[in-house]
N, C-alpha and C positions, 0 to 999 in steps of 0.2 A: 303565771296562772296555774291553777291546780285543778285536776279533774277527778271525780269520784266514780267508782265503778260499783254499781249496786249488786246485790246478790243475784246470782244466775245470770249475770250479764258480762259482756266482753267489750273491749274498748282498745283501739290501736291509736297511739299517740306517737309523736316524734320524741326524740330524747331530751329536748330541751323543754319538755312540759312535766310538771311534777303530777304524778298519779297515784292512787291509793284506794284502799277499800277498808270498811270497817266490819266488826263483828264476825271474824273468821275463827270463832272458837272451835266449833266441829268442822267448820268448812275449810277449804284450802284456796289459797290465792296462788294462781299460777302466772308466771311471767315468762314469755318467750321474748327475746330481745337480741338486738344485734347494735352495730355501731350507730344506726340511725333511727331506729323505731323499737316500739315495745308492744306486744299484745298482753293485756292483763286481763285476767278472767278470775271471777269470784265464783268457785265451784262448791256445790253441796250435793247431797243425796238426790235431790230432785232435778239436777241439772240433765237436760236432754242430751244424750249421747251423740245423736246425729247432728244437732245444732253445734255441739262442741267441736266435732270433727270438721264441719264445714267452716267454722270460724278459724280453726288452726290451719286448714288447707289454704284458705283465703289469704292468711297472714303470710304462709311460707311460698306462696306462688311465684313471686319474682325475686326470691332470695336463695343464696347459696346455703344449703342445709348445714354445711361445716362451719358457717359464720353465726349460726344460731345458738345462744345460750338458754338455759332454762332454770328457773327457780321455783320452789315450792315452799309454802310457808309450814312452819312447824308450831302449833299452837300448845302442844302438850296433851290436847284432848285425845283419848284413845280413838275416837271416830275420825280425827284428822288424819291418823295414821292409816286407817282404811282407805280413805279418799286417795291419800298420796299414792 
């Protein structure tokens, strides 16, 4: 089963579920992950910063920060660099 994360949205899934997003030319896909789960977010210039902080804090709430990895997309678009 695969899950799709729309633009300006967030999703937490277990590691046994495929997840992705599309159209991240100037946008950035950020993934926080550990051995059991992932928070995937499709960020752009209109992403609400407070909601973003809340989603990240909720994901990290019961996790050891030293076990968390992070990935950002790099599409080659100059605006993508600004977002990252």
